[in-house]
N, C-alpha and C positions, 0 to 999 in steps of 0.2 A: 504493500498499500504505499502511495507516495505521500512524503511528509508534508504538514501544512505548519508553517513556520510561525511561532507566535512572539512577538518582541515589541519592546517599548522603544522610546525615543534614544537618540544618541546621548553619549555621557550620561548612562542610565542612572537614575537614583533607585532607592528601595522599592518604592511604589511601582516603578516601572519594571522591575526585575521581577518582583514578586506577583503581580498582576498578571504577567506572561505565564509564570509557573503555575499559577492557580487556575487560569483559564484552561490552559493546556491539560491539567490534570481533571478538570471537570469534564471537558469535551471527550477525554479518552475514557474517563469512568462511564460516560453515558454511550460509549461505543459508536462515536460519530465520526471517527477517522484516526488518523495517525498525527496527532498534534505534537509538535516539538517546541519546547520553549527555548527561546534564544535572547541574546543581548547583542546591542550594537557598539559596545565598549567594555573597557575593564570595569569591574565592580569597585565601588569607592569602600572605603574602610568601613563604614558603617554597615552596607550592605554584606560585605565579606564576614563582619562580626556575627550578624544576625544569620546568615547562612550556616555558619559553623555552630552558632548557639543553639540551632534547632535541627541540625543534621542533615544539611542539604549540600549538594555540589552546586557550583555556579552552572548558569545554564550555558548551552553552545554559543560560542562567540561567532556571530554572523557579520562578515564584512560586505557582502553584497548579496544581492539576489538577481543579478544579471543570469540570463539564461544560459546554460552551459551544456555541453555536449551531452552529459548523463541526463539531462532533462528531456531529451527528445527520444522518440521511438525509432532509434536506429536499428538497421538490419542485423540479425545474429545468425549469419551463415555457418555451414560446417568449416571448422579449421583444419587444414590439410597439412599432414607431415611433409617435410621436404623430400621424403623417400618413397612417397606413393607413386605409383605410375600415372603417366598423363591420361590413360583410359579411365582412370578412377576420378580423376579432376574433371574430366569432360563429362561423365555421367553425373557428377554432382552439380555441375553448372546448369545441365539440362534440367536436373530435378528441382532446381532452385530458381523457378520463374521470376524474373525481374532481377536477379543478381548478376551485375555484369563482371565481378570479379571476385574472386576467392582468396582470403589469406593463407599464405604459407608460413608455417611455423618451424622453429627448431625444437629440438627434444623438451626444452623447458617453456615452450609456449609463446617465446619471444618471436616478433616479426622477422621473418626471413625475406619473403617477397610477395608479390602478388600475381597470381595467375589469371589470365582472361581467356575467353573463347577465341579471341582474336590471336593471341599469342601461341595458341595450341594449333590453330589453322595455319599460322605462318611456318611452325615447325614441320606440320605435315606437307606443305607445298615445297619446303626446302628439300624434304627426303626425295622427291622425284628427280631433281636435278643432281643431287649429291646423296645417294643411297648408301649413306654410311652410318654406322651406329658405333658409339663407344661406352664401354663398361656398363653394359645394360645388366643390372642384376639377374641373376638366373631365377631366383623366386619370383621375380616381377614377370619374366617371360613366360615361365610356367603357368602362373596364374592367368595371364593374357592369352594364351594359347589353348588353356584347359589341357596342357599336356603332361608328358612324364619322360624323364631321363631313362634310356634303356641301356646305358653303360653298365659296365661291371661295376659294383657297388663300392669299390676302392677308388675308382675314379673320382675326383673331386672338382668341381666347377662352380666358381663364385660370381664372375662377370663375364660377358661375353662382348668383343669388339670386332669389327671388320667391315668390309664392303658387302652389301647385300646383293646376292645373286640369285634370281628366281629361274631356276633350270627347268623350264617347260618343254615338253616334246616339240620338235620342229625339224625342218630340212636340215639345218646347220647344228653344229656341236653347241648345246646348250651351256658348256663350261668353257667356250672358248675364250682365251685371254684370261681365265680365272687364275690367280695366284694363291700363294699360302696365306692363310689367315682370313678367308672370305668366309661368310655365313652364307650356306647354300639352302634353298628352299627347293624341294622336289616332291615328285609324287610317286607313282609306281614304276620306277627307273632304277633298277639295280646297277646298271653300268654308270649311270650319274653318282650314284652313292658311292661305289667303289672307287672311282676316279676322284671325287671330292676328298675321300680319305687318304687315297695315295698322294694328293698334292698339298695335304695338310690343312684342310679347311679347319677353321676354329669351331664351327658348329654346322651340323646337317640336320635340317628340320624335315621330317617325313610326314606329309600331309596325306591323310586318308588312304593308307596302303596296308596291306598286310605284310609288307616286306619287313616291317618293324620287328615282327617275332623273329626272323632270321638273324637279326643283329642284336637281339637281346643278350645282355651279358658280355658283349664284346668289350675287352679293354683296349682304350684308345684315347690319344690325346685330344682327339675331335669329340666335342659334346654332341650326342645323338639323342634327339628330341622327337617323340611320336606325338602327333595332335590330330584330333578329329576335324581340325578346320581345313578348308581348301587352301591352295596356294596364295590366292589373292588376299583372302582375310588374314592368313598367317603373316604375310608382307606388311599388311597395315597394323596389325597388332604388335608386330615386332618394334616399329617405330613408337607405339603407343605405351610400350612396356617402359620406355626411359623414364627415370625419375622426374617427377614434376618440377624438382629445383632446377633442371636444364632449360625449362622454358620460362620460369617464373621472373618477373623483373624485380630485380635486388638493387637497383642503382636509381639514385634521384627519386626516392619514394616520398610521396608526400603523405603524412599521417597526423593524427590528432590525439589527444589524450581527453579522458573524461571530464577533467576540471577546466578544459579550455572553454573560452566564452565564445557562443554562437556569432557574435558581431565580427570577432577576429577571424573564426573559421571562414564565414561567408566572404571576407575580404580575400582570404587565400584560395578560396574554391574559385572565384570569379578570375584569379590571375593564373589558374592552371587549366590543363586539358583533360584530366582525368574524370572518368564518371563515378568512381567508387574510390573510398579512402578508408584506410584501416583506422581503427579506433583502439587505443591503448590504456591501459590502466597506470598507475602511479609506479608499478613494478616493471612496465615495458611489455606485459603480455596482452596479447589481442583480445578484446571483448566483442569485436563486431565490426561491421563497416557502414559507412555514412556516405549517401548520394546527394545530388544537388536537391531533389525533390524534398529530402527531410529538413531543408531549411526554410521551406515555404511558410510553414505553420508550425513553428516548434512549440512543444509543450512548455507552458510557462509555469514558474514556481508560483505556488499558492501560499498566501500570507494573511496573517491576522494582526491588525495594528492595536496596540492598547497604550493608554496613557499619551496619545498624540495623534493628531490628524493632519500634521503639517508636513509638507514634502521636505523642506529645509531641516526638519529634525529626524527625518526617517532615514532609512537605510540606502545606500547606493544602488542604482538600478530598479528603483520602485517602479519606474514607468513600464519595466518589462515584466513585472509580476502580476498576478491576478490577486486583487484584495477580495477576500471573502468575507471579513468582518471587521468592524472598527468598534472598540470599547474604550471610551474616553470620558474625561470630566473637564475638558478645556473648551475653548471657543472653536467654533467651526472655522477651518482654515482652508487650504488650497488642494488638499488631496482629491484627486478625481478618479472616478472608477469607470471601467468600460460596461459593467452590468450592475444591476441592482445588488446591493450587498446588505447584509444584517448590519445594522448599525445601532449602538446604544450609548447615548451621550446625555449624562445626568449632571444637573448642578450639586454635586457633592464634593466632599474635601479630598477624596481619594478614590482612585480608579479600583483599588482592590475592594472597596465598599461595594461598588457595582457587581463585581466578581462575586463577592461573598453573597449577595442578594440573589444572584442567579443560582447558586448552590441551594439557597434557602427555598426557591421557587420550584427547583427540580426535586425537592425532598431529599436531597443529598448532604451528608455531613462530611466536611473535610477531616482528614486524620488530625488528631492532636497536634503533631508537629508542624503540620501545614497550617492548621488554625492558629497557633501561636506565631508563626511567620507572617501570615495575614494580618493579625492583629498589630504586631509591630510595623508593618507597612503602613497601616492606618495612622498609627501614632506618629510615624514619621512625616508623613505628608500632611498630616493636620498640625504639626508642632505641638504635640501633646493637647490636642482639641482647642488650640488657642488661635488657630488661623481664621481669618474672616470666611474662609471657603468652608469651613467645617460646619457639618449639620447634625441635627439630632440623630439621624440615621447613622451617621458615621461613628458616633459615640456608642449607640445601641449595638450595632454590628460588631464593633471592636469588643464590647463587654460580653457579648454572647461568644466570640471566637475565644476570649480569654478563659470563658468558663470551660469550654472544650478543652483548651491546651492545659488548664489548671495552672494558669500564671497569674500574677499581679501586674496589672497596668501600671500602676504608679511606680513599682520597682523597675518594670522594663522600661519605661520612659526615661529613668534616670540612667540606666545602663546604655540606653541608646544614645542620648545626647552626651554622654561623657567618654564615649570611645571614639576612636579614629579621627579625631579632630586635631591631629598633631600639627603644632607650629613649626616644626622642623623639616616639614615637606617643602620642596622647591615652590617658589610663588606661582609659576606657570601651572604646576601640578594642583595646587590649591584652587586656582582660578577655575580649573576644568573639572572640579570635583561633580558639580551639578550645573552644567552649562548649557544654556539654550540660545538659539539664535532667533531673532525676530526681524520683520520688515513692517514698519509702521509708518504710514504716510509717506513711503518713498525714502525712509531712513533705514538703513540696515544697522542692526545692533547686536550686541551680545550681553547676556546677563547670567553671572555665575552666583550660586548661593551656598554658603556654608552655614549651618544651624550648630549653634555651640551653646555651652553655659556661661562663657565669658569672653567677651570681644576683646579685652584689654591686651591679651598677648598679641592678638592679630594685628592691632593697630600700631604695634611697635614696629611692624615690617612694612608700615606704609609705602615708604620710597620704593623699596623691592617690588611690593605689589603693583604699584602705578608702573613701574618700568615694565613688568610683564604684561600689564593691560594694554600698554602703548604698542607694544610688539605684536600682541595679537591682534589689535585693532588694524595695524598696518598691514599684517599679513592678510587679512580677510577683508579688508575694505570697510571697517565699520565705521559709522559716524561716532559712535559712543560704545565704551565697554563700562560695564558696571559689575561690582562685586557685593551682594547682600551678605553682611555677617549678621545673621539673625540670633538674637540673644533670647535664649528661652526664659531666663531669669527676669531680664527687664523688659520682656514682651514688647520687643521692637527691633528695629534693624539699623545697624550702622552700615550706611549706604557709601562705598568707596567708588568713584567714578574717574573715568578717563575721557574728557571731552568738554564741551562747553559748559561752563557753570551755570550760565543763565537758564538752560534747559533744565537744571534741577530747580532752580530758584522758582521758575514759572510753573513747573509741573507739580511741585510740592509745597510752594509757598513757604519756603524756608531760606534763612541766611546761610550760606556757605563759604566754608574755609578749609583751605588745605586740601581739596578735593575729596572731602567725606563729610557726612552729616548724619546725626542720629535721628531717625523717623520713628517716634513713638508708636505703638500699636500697628505697626507695618510689618507683616511677617509673610505675606503672599506675594509671589512674583506675579502670578497670573491675574489676581484679584485687585491688587493695589498698585504694583509697580507698573505694569504694562496698561492698565486702563488710562492712569494719569498721563502718561505719554501719549497714548492714543488721543486723549482729549486735547492735548497741547498741539500735536501735530495733524489731527484732523483724520 
C-alpha cells in the first residue's frame, strides 16, 4: 500500500510534530490507509525532550515530495542472466508485449547491459554474411537443438567455435574448401560425416538421421551431436545458442535510480534516443525498466498537511503532490489543490486539539503514552493555556488526555518550558528554533519564537542575535526579521526585531529602543503579531 505522508510546517514545533503523529495513528487505527508521520526539519529541544519522555522516535525526515522514479508504475520485465542463450531472450521479448528491451544482469543482479529485438535481429542478419560462432557453450547448444552428445563418455566439450558449414546433398562436394575447426551440419550423409571427422571438424551436428546410432560411443576430438531438428533449424538455433551477453548493449548505457526525480529523468530522456531505460536501486541492482510513456502521467505522492496551509511553510515540491487532507488552526493561506480534499480548520489553540477531537468523534482512545504526548503539545502551543488563541476546548481536551496518560498538567508544563531553552546555542540556531515565513501586504518577513521561563539570559545576547537576524534577512530578502522571546512567567513577549523601528511603533503603539521591546500579554504569533502587522500594511 502506497504511503500517505502526514507532516506539519518547516522548522517544526511540538504541535506540528505531534499532530502529524497523532493523525497518522488515528487513520491507521481506522484502517483507512498507510499513513506515515513525517517532519520537515530537525526537532527542537522541547520536542526531542517530549518524544523521549513519552517513549517515541522522531518521525521520518521528509525533504521533498517531488515525484520520484519509485512513485511511478514502471515495468518489471524478467531479468536475464548474461549467460542465457539469445533464443531465450527472444522468447522473453515476445512474451512481454510492449517491452522493447530487457535488462541483462550479472550474477549479483547488477546491470550488465540491455538486449533488444533489434540487437538480436542484427546479430542474426550478420550470421548470413559471416557464418562463424565463437565459444558457444555446449549446454546452450544442446538445449537449443534439443540434442545430445553421442561421443564416448570420456570426451569432454565445454564450448564450440568455428565457421558453420551446412553440408546438404548436391551436385558438388558439400565440404569443398572446409578446413579444420569447422562446425558441420549434415543429415543422412555418412561420407560427409566421415570426411568432417578426418579433416578435424570441431563439431558435427547430425540432423534427423539414424546414422547417429552407428557413431554412438565413438571417442573423438570432434563433438558429435544428434538432434531431431532439420538442418535449417539447426543452423538458426546454433546462432541463437550464443550467450545473450554477446548481443547486449553494454556501453553508453542510460539508467536511472529509484530515488531520481522525474523532472530530471524527463530531461535526460528527451535528450536520448532509447525507448527503454533500466532502473536501479541504491545497491545498483536492477528493479525494472522505464519508458517514455511512463512519464506522461506519473503517480504523485499523497500528503496530509497539519498545522499549516501555506505553501511557503510547507515541503519542497508540494505542487507535485496530491493533497488529500488539511488539518489546521491557522488562517487560510495560499495552498491550492487539484481536487476536493478533506479540510478541517478550527479556531482553537492547537492542531493537536482538533486531532484529539477526531479521536473522540470516532470513539477511539489514544494509548496512554500518545495521550500524554498530545497533552504536552496542547500545553506547548497554548503556552500553558495563556495564549489568546487558547479556548475552553483546548483545556478540556488536554485535561482528558492527561487523565488517560495519568500525568499532571502543571508538572508537565513546568518541565516543558524549563527544558531545551539553552542560551549556549548559536544565535542562528536559536532564531530558527520555531521560525515561520510570512508575506503580508507585499512585505516578506520571518518570525521566530522561543518560549521560556526567563528572557534575561537571552537579552544578554542581543548583539549576537541581531547580527544573525540581519544575515538571515539578507539571505532570504526579508523586509523584517523578528524573534519573539515569550516569557511564561511574565505573560508577555520580549520582541527583538531587525528592520524599521517605525513598523513596530505603529503596529503595537509602543516606544522602541535598542531593537527590542516588551509586549505585555502578547504570546501568540498568529493571533497578535501577524494581525497587527497585517492591519498596518493592509
